[in-house]
Each structure stands twice: as structure tokens, then as C-alpha cells.
N, C-alpha and C positions, 0 to 999 in steps of 0.2 A: 639773739644771741645767735651768732655761728662759729662753731668749733672747726677747725681747718687743721689737719693732719698733712704736712709736707713732707716726704721722704730725703734725704741724701742718696747717694749712689757708689758706686765701687765699680772700678771696671777691672772685671775680671780678664778680658785677654782683647787685643785690638788697639794695640797702641801706635800713636802717630799715623794712622790711618784715616783719622775722620776728614782731616783736609786735603785727602785725595782721594775721598768720595769712595772708600772702602770698608771693611766692617770692624765691629764691634760688638761686643756681648758684657755690658754692664748688667748688674743688678739694684734694687730699690734698697736702700736699707733700711734697719727699724730704727734706725735712727733717726729723727722729724727733728724736723720744725716745726713749732704749732701756731696758729695765729686764732686767736678769740675776737671776734668782733661784730660790732651790729654798726648798719645805717647810721650817717649823718653826713650835715653839707660842707663839712670841708675835711678834711685828714689829720687827727689828731693818734699817732702810735707811737706805741710806749714799748721798746726795747730793755729785759730784763738782763741779756745779755751785756747790750752797753751801757746799762744803767742809765737811758737817758730817753726823754720823751720826746717828739719833735711835732709839730704843726705846719701844714701848708694850706693856701688856698687849692683850688682844683683848675684856675685858670693860672696855674704858675708853677708849670713842671720843668722847671729847666734842672739842669743838673747840678748841683755844686758839691761836688765830689767827696760826700760820706754815703755811708749805707742807706742814706733815705733815699738814694738814684735808684734801688732795685725797684722801691714803690714808685717812685715819682715816675719813673719809668713805664710801669706797669700803663698808668694813666696815658700817657704819650704814645704808645702804641696802639693802645685801645681807641687812642682819638683817630689816627692815623687811619683806622680800620672801620672807622664810621660811627665807634662805639660811643655813648656817652653816661658812664656809671654814676653815679652821687660819689660822696664820700665817705668815712667810718671815722671810726672810734673802736682804737684794738691795741692786744697786746700780744707781743712777738715771744715764745719762749720754747722749750724743746730739749732737748736732749743732745742734738745734732752740733759736736763742735766746731768751730769755726776757724779754719787756715789747717785742718787735718786732710785736705785732699778729698772731702768728702761732698764736694759741692754743695756748699751750704747757699753757694749764690740763687743756684738754678733754684733751688729749695725754697727758697724768699720770695720769687720770683711767683713760683707756679702758685705758694699759697697765696699769694695777694690777689692773683690773677682767679684762681679756682672761687675764693670769695667774695669776689665782683660780679663775675660768673652767674655766680647761685644767687646770691642778696638784688642784684640787679634784671635778672633774669632774659642774660647775653644770650644764652642757647651755644657755648662754645663746646666745641670738641674734644676731647681730649688731646688730638691731634693739632687743634686750632691751637689751643693753650700751650703745645712743645713749642708751636712755630713765633707765636706772639713773645715767650720766656726770651727764645733767642734774639729775637729783635730787642729789647730792651737792652740786651747786654753787646749785641755788636749797633745796633743804632744809636743808642743812648747813655750807656756808661763806657762803650768805648773796647768792648773787650772782643776781640775776633775768634768766638769760638762759634763750633759747626752746633749740630742738633743733640749728640750722643746724651747732654746731661739733660737738659729741656724733655726727650723723649722717656728717658729712664723713670726719672721723677714722674711724668705724666702718665706713663703706659704700664708702667711695671705691674705682674703679678706675682702674690707671696708664693715662694718657694719655685719659682721659676726664675731665670736669665731671660733677657732680651737680647735678641740676636738682633743688630740692626745692620742693614745697607745703607748707608750712608750718600751713597752717589744715587740711588734711587730713592729716596726719604721712603725705606718700609721696615718692618719688623715682624719678629714671629717671636711666640713665648715658649722656651725651652723649660721643660720641666727638671730641678735640680733632685738627685739620688736622693735619699732621704739620712743616708748614713754622714751627706758632704755638708760641714759650716765652713765657714771662712771667719779667718783674723784677720785684721787689719792693721799693722805693724807702722806708726808714724815714726820715722827714724829721726825728727826733731833737728834735719838739717833741711832748714826753709829753703826756699827756692821761689824767684820772681821770675815769669815767661820771657820780661823782656830784660833782666839781664843773666840769662842763660842762653845755650847754645839753639835754644828752641825755633827763634826765625828765620837763622841761616839753615835749620833744617828742611824748616818748611820751604823754604826760596830753593831750596836744594830740589828737593821732591818736587818741587812744581815747575823746575826747569827740567829737569828728565823728565817729565811727561809730557812736557812741551817738545822735548828733542825728537820724543818718539811717537807724536800728533795723536796723544790718547790722551782722555780726558779724567777719568776715572781708573787709579791702579788697577783693578779688578780685572780688567782688561789685559793687563800687561803678563806676557808670561816671562820663565826665567831665562829661557832662549834670544829672547829680546833684548836683554840688557847688555848684548855684545855687541849693541851698536853705540853702547855710553861709553862714554874715559871709566878711567878707575874708580873715580871717587862718585859719581852719578851714579855707577853700577853696584855700586858697595851699599850703597845708601836705602836706592829702591830695590834695591834686592831684599832687604830686612822686607820692605813695606808688604812687595809680592811676597814673601814666603808669612811674614804675618796673616796677611787676609787668609790663606792655606790653612793657616792654623786655627783662628776664628771657626772655620767651617766644620774641621776636626774637632776641634775642641766641643762643639756644639753636637757632634753625632758621639763624642764619649759621652754626655750627660743623658743623649736618649736613650743611650744604652745601660745606663747604669755604671760605666767602668770610671769608678771614681780616680784610679789609681791612674788611669791614662788619661785622663782629665790632669792630673798634677805632671804627670811626666810631659804632657804640650807647654803649660806653666812653666816649666822650668825652661826648656826648650829656646821660646818663647823670650825669657829675662836672656840670658846666654846670648842669643842675638840681638837684644838690644842693648847689650851690653860689648859687645865685640863689634858689631857692624855699625850701630847708628852712634855709639858713645854715649847715650845717656846712662852708665848707671856712678855707681859712686861706689867709693869700698862700705861704705857705711850699707846700703842698700845690697850690695855681693855679700856683706857678712849677712844681715838677718835672712837672706833665700839660703844661704849655706847652712846655718846654724838649723832652720826650720825643718832643712828634708835632713839635715842628719838626726833630728830629735822626733821623726816620726810622720812629718806632714807631707799628704802626697805630693803637695808641689807649692810653687811660691813663686812670683816676679814683683818685680818693679810696679804697681798701679799709679797712673798719672804719666807725667810728660819727662820727668827723670832728671838728672841732677841734683836729689834730693827729696824731700818725699816722703811717699808711704810704699808700704809693700803687703800682696795682697796673699794670705795663706791660703789654699784651700786642705781641710785637716778634716779626720774622722770626728763627729761630734763629741763621740766620748773620750777624745783626748784632747779638746778642745783650750780648754781653761790650762790644762798643765804643757802641753806645748806653748800655748801664748805666753806663762810664765817663766818657761827655762828659755824661749829666745830672745825677751824681755830682760831677765838677769842676765844672759851672756852676751846681750848686744851692751849692758851699760858697763860689765868688767872689759868687754873691750874697747868701748869708746866712752869714756868716764865725763868725758864735755860734754855728752852729748842727753838729752831727756826726751826718751822714747815716750810715746803713748800707743796703749794697744786696744784694740776695740774687738769683743767677738761681735758678728754682724753674720744674720737671719734674714735672709733675703723677703721682701715685704713688698704690698701693694703699695702703689701708685699714689697721688692725693686724692684724697678724700674730703670730703664737706659734711659738714652734720648741723642740723638746725636743731638748737636745745632750747 
């Protein structure tokens, strides 16, 4: 029997930078998907969260439009890469919530891929696991994501953030000061990337880069924005400044400057709200309330237009701040159902044979 622990992820800073080859800095969460499994001829998998068991044969890995596509897709991309793993019988469980912006999909993909790699001696590196997971989403499920989520789930180290250069597909681990902890507040405002301005923003950034003849956003300096029309300059200007902030945030962590790190998060949120128009009154309320009640900083985490906010807080005050923010938010937006999670930066996916 194999036991797999596959974390979720929270992006601390570096939003809407991934699809332009920019920088981001996520952490893996101590909230995780678990998979207990053993080899078998076909695949029989039970999801405790879904309350159901599904079975499929290895020669039938076509998408069916439900959660099992994240499992079926693992077989499809492994087959395309020349691997031939067998099946398994297993159960998916854990404490990672679904739909809270903590990347439960990447967590599930990496859990299955890591198990198959270990159980069938596929000799997959962590970088390969991440790239295979991205292909599951891009080529099988049909979600046009970058590598940030999978890199975070595969490559993270406890008590470290992961500085990711998405253009170079490289990374570095950044130590997190001992006093610094994180709280995620899910606003209860649901979003779908297909029904928000996400695709429009992405197209705008790609158009702006093409107009400048540049492939990746870190190669753009602010002076070059004068060559663009106002709207393109406004949107790309945010991305250029955000790339700089990711570097500044990494330096603040390395220097143990938690307050400076928090200030950078607030600056990032304000820029994202003003120049990328990706915030909502609910997200703004959470950020403002968190800072008023002693958080080092806060910003929306994820694409925006709903979803979650990440708070950087002193660990001694984490629970008090989390409870206060949730209480005040419920009073301001009584129609919303927020969820709050205290997050400890964790290791990437692990596999243990029992």
C-alpha cells in the first residue's frame, strides 16, 4: 500500500504574470489531498469528498467531463510520453477544500502521477511530474494553465516560498521568516475563468507584448509602455510592476523583513484593483479589514473577480486576526459565506510505502 500526500498551493504574489512568462511566488499548503492506493489491473478510485467510486480500464482514457478526468488524464499523458503504468485501487481523501482557490486540481494530478511513478518505477523527476500535471490540464481536461500550480505542488519545501520564473521555467526556494504565517480567506464570491474578464485580460497582455516584439514580460521596462495605447499600457504596466514586486518580496523574505513583505502585498493588491480591474468590493473589504486589524499585509490571491485573499500575519496573532476579519466581513456582506484557513508552508508531494 502506498500513501501519497499532495499539497495545495497559495500564490503569495505574482498574479496574472504566468501567461506572459513572468514571476510568481507560491507556497505549498499543509492542507493536502491524500491518496492511499495499491497496484491493480484496472483503475478503481473512491473520492471521499464526492462520495462515489469510479472504475475505468487503462485502454479507455478518454475525457468524460467529471473529476475522474484528472485521473484519466494522467494515464493519457504518461502514454504519450512513452510510459506504460498499470492500474490501481485507491481512495482520495484529505483536508484540502475543493473550490477554495487552493489548486485542488493540481494537487490531485500530482498525487496520482507521484503514485504511478513510485508504484511502477517510472523514475520521474519532480520537474517531470509538474510538467506532466500541466499537460493533464492543458491537453486532456482543457484548462489553459501555466506551470505555477504544478511547480508549487511538486517542488515546494516546508517553511519556504517558491520563486518561479515562468518564462525560463526555473525556480528558487526562499526561506520564510519564523514570525510569518499566512491566512487564506475565501470570500464566498464564486468565479469562473470563462465567465470573468480573464480571457480578455490575457488577450490584452499578449497583444501588448506582441506590439513591443517581446515574448516574456520581464523583458519589458516601464519606459517602453509609452509605445502602447493607454489601455494596453495600463494593463501591461501592472504586469511589469508586479514582476518587480515579486523580486522585491523575495528579497524582503530573505532579509527577514515581514512588515516590508506585507507592504508589498498591499501595494500589489491596490495595483491589481486599480490598473487590472480584477478586484471586487468583497476582496477589497477583506484586505482593508486585515490591515486595519494588524496583518502585515494582504492581497487577492488567484485570478480575482471573486475567490480568495491571502493575509500575511504574525503567527502569534494569526487566529485572532482571522476570526476578526471573518466576523467583520460577515457583518458587511451578510449574504456571503466566507471560509478561513490558516496555512503553514509545506513540502511538495510525498510518497510513502506502507
